[in-house]
N, C-alpha and C positions, 0 to 999 in steps of 0.2 A: 216551622223552620225559620220564617222571617221574624217571628216573635222572639225567638231565642237570639237571633242576631241583633235585633233592636235592643233587647235587654243588655246584651254584652256591650253594645256601643254606649248605652246610657251609663252603665257601670264604669266604663273606661272614661267617659267624659267627667263623671263625678269625681273619680280618683285624680284625674288631671287637674281639676279645679281646686281640689284640696291640697295637692302637693305644691310645694314652693320650690322655685329654682334655687339651687344651691350655688354659691359662688366660692371659688377657691380661696384659701387663706392668703394673707398678704405676702407671706414669704414662700409661697408655692414655687414661683419661678426660681428663686434662689436655691431652694432644695433640689430642684430638678437639675439645675446647672452644676451643682456640687456633685451630684451622682454621675453626670456625664463626664466631668473632669476626672473623677475617680476611675471610670471605665477607660478613658483615654490613657491615663497613666498606667493602668494595668497592661494595656496592649503595647506600650512602648518598652516595657521591661522584657524584651525577648532575649533569650540566651542562645548562643550558637549550639547546634546539635553536637558538633565535634569541638572540644576545647583546644586551646593552644598546646597543651601538653601532649594531647593525642596527635596533633598535626606534627609536632616536633619528633614524636616517636616514629611516626610513619616516614617522615623525611629522613631520620637517622637510619631506619631500617632499609630504605631504598638506597641510601648512600652506601651503607655497608654491603648491600647486595651487589651494587655495581662495582664497588672497589674490590670485593672478593672475586667477582667474575673476571676482572682484568688482572687480578693477582694470579689466578689459576691459568690464565692464558700464557703460553710459553713465550710469546712475543717473537717467535721465530716463524718464518714463513712456511716451514715444512708441513704443518697440519693445523688447520683452524676449525675443526669440526666440534660438535657438541660432545663427542666422546672424550676428547682431550680436555675440554673445559670442565666437565663435571663427571668424568669417568670413574674417579675414585670415590666420589660421594654417593652416587646413585648406582644401583645395580645395572650392569651392562645390558641385560635383556630388555630393559625398557628403551634404551637408546639405540637398539638395533634397527628400530623403525627409522631413525634419523641418521643412520650411519653415513649415508651418501650426501647428506646436506652439509654444505660448507658456506661459511660467511667470509666475505672479504673484510679487510681492515676498514675500508671506506664505509661499509654498511655498519660495522660495529661502532665506529666513531659517530656516524650520523644518528644511530639509535641513541647513543649516549647524549648527544647534543639535543636531540628531540625531547628526550625525557627530562633533561635539565630545564629546557625552556618551557615544557609543559608544567613542571612544578612551579616555576617562576610565575607563569601565567595564572595558575590556580591561586597562588599567594596574592597576587595583585588584584585579581577579581574578588577574592574573599575580603581583602581590606577595603576595596571599593564599596562592596555591599554592606560591610560593617559601618563604614562612615555614612552611607546613605540611610541606613535604618536608625542610626543614632540621632540624626538631626530631624 
């Protein structure tokens, strides 16, 4: 067993003596740096998941939804329930669950203002992150 190990060690020593240390080419560092800059440029080219056109479409849809909701409200104080809001559009059997639920004008206005400010906040946060990732 020791003889086999000794032979292996002798063989390894002979091979190491015969081999020559290789040195990298003169432009090795330059080639590596070019590859690194290519990779960095690749990562800077990120595109948003949702394009501007889709955001405008979502904003337009929400704007139409809110404007239609306030269009269908009678603006009279007599009845502000969901059944008067969308009673003709959706079957009444669905809205029987919510027939006793009534919203005041204050709550309606506050929900409208909250949604507008939320959309503005999303827009500003998106622009902030776009600027941050571009530089």
